[in-house]
C-alpha positions in Angstrom: 27.4 -88.3 37.7 30.8 -88.6 36.4 32.8 -86.4 34.1 35.3 -87.6 31.6 37.7 -84.8 32.2 38.1 -81.3 33.6 35.6 -78.7 32.5 36.9 -76.8 29.5 36.8 -72.9 29.7 34.8 -70.9 27.1 37.9 -70.1 25.1 39.3 -73.5 24.1 43.0 -73.0 23.2 42.8 -76.3 21.2 40.5 -74.9 18.5 42.1 -73.3 15.4 41.5 -69.6 14.9 38.3 -68.6 13.0 38.6 -68.6 9.2 37.6 -65.3 7.5 37.3 -65.0 3.8 40.3 -63.3 2.3 39.9 -59.7 1.0 38.9 -59.6 -2.7 41.0 -56.9 -4.4 39.5 -55.2 -7.4 36.0 -55.3 -8.9 33.7 -58.3 -8.3 33.8 -61.0 -10.9 31.6 -60.7 -13.9 28.0 -61.8 -13.3 28.4 -61.4 -9.6 25.4 -59.0 -9.3 23.4 -60.4 -12.2 20.8 -61.9 -9.9 19.5 -58.4 -9.0 18.6 -56.1 -11.9 19.6 -52.5 -11.5 16.6 -50.4 -10.5 16.8 -46.7 -11.2 13.3 -46.1 -9.6 11.0 -48.1 -7.5 9.1 -50.7 -9.4 5.6 -49.5 -10.3 6.5 -45.8 -10.2 7.2 -43.6 -13.2 10.8 -42.4 -13.6 11.7 -38.9 -12.4 11.4 -36.2 -15.1 14.9 -34.9 -16.1 16.1 -31.4 -15.3 14.8 -28.6 -13.2 11.2 -27.5 -13.2 10.7 -24.6 -15.6 8.0 -23.0 -13.4 10.4 -22.9 -10.5 13.0 -21.1 -12.5 10.4 -18.7 -13.8 9.1 -18.1 -10.3 12.6 -17.2 -9.0 13.3 -15.0 -12.0 10.1 -13.0 -11.5 10.6 -12.8 -7.8 14.0 -11.3 -8.3 12.6 -9.1 -11.0 10.3 -7.7 -8.3 13.4 -6.3 -6.6 14.1 -4.2 -9.7 10.5 -3.3 -10.7 9.1 -2.2 -7.4 7.6 -5.5 -6.4 5.0 -5.8 -9.3 6.3 -9.1 -10.8 6.6 -10.6 -7.3 2.9 -11.4 -7.4 3.5 -13.6 -10.4 6.5 -15.0 -8.7 4.4 -16.0 -5.7 1.8 -17.7 -7.8 4.3 -19.5 -10.0 6.3 -20.5 -6.9 3.3 -22.1 -5.2 2.4 -24.0 -8.4 6.0 -25.1 -8.9 6.3 -26.3 -5.3 3.2 -28.5 -5.8 4.4 -29.8 -9.2 7.9 -30.7 -8.0 6.5 -32.5 -5.0 4.0 -34.4 -7.1 6.4 -35.4 -9.9 9.7 -35.6 -8.0 11.4 -33.2 -10.4 14.2 -30.9 -9.3 13.6 -27.3 -8.4 11.7 -27.4 -5.1 14.3 -25.2 -3.4 14.1 -22.7 -6.2 10.3 -22.5 -5.8 10.6 -22.1 -2.0 13.1 -19.3 -2.5 10.8 -17.6 -5.0 7.8 -17.8 -2.6 9.8 -16.4 0.3 11.3 -13.5 -1.7 7.9 -12.7 -3.3 6.1 -12.8 0.0 8.7 -10.4 1.6 8.5 -8.0 -1.3 4.7 -8.0 -1.2 4.7 -7.3 2.6 7.2 -4.5 2.2 5.1 -3.0 -0.7 1.9 -3.1 1.3 3.6 -1.4 4.3 5.1 1.2 2.0 1.7 1.9 0.4 0.0 2.1 3.8 2.6 4.5 5.3 2.6 6.8 2.3 -1.2 6.9 2.2 -1.3 7.8 5.9 1.3 10.4 5.5 -0.5 12.1 2.6 -3.9 11.8 4.3 -2.5 13.4 7.4 -1.0 16.3 5.5 2.4 15.6 6.9 5.4 17.7 5.6 9.1 17.7 6.0 9.3 21.4 6.7 9.8 22.3 10.4 
């Protein structure tokens, strides 16, 4: 077996440097992206409803109203918050975070209200008094 010349190393100094495309300054030429239509949603799915879910806003408002009104509106805030969480997840509308905040605030207010009611009932039933 004969070789015609010396074995060439991997990096051949006789080859020209690789040619890269020059950078294209500015926007692409017109019609460059025309092959692909602009999709705002996935094909086959309905578009996202605009704005924030109204039930989520109402849930947060009633949950915060429960802070002022001794926790009574917080029950409504809890129910509206759960409904709004399911609705925003199903439709993809904005407001899921508002609904979660309403559920958390309402739940905490209801728990504090139940503990307060239980303690005051136990104190009155036990005939407890402040006098020493």
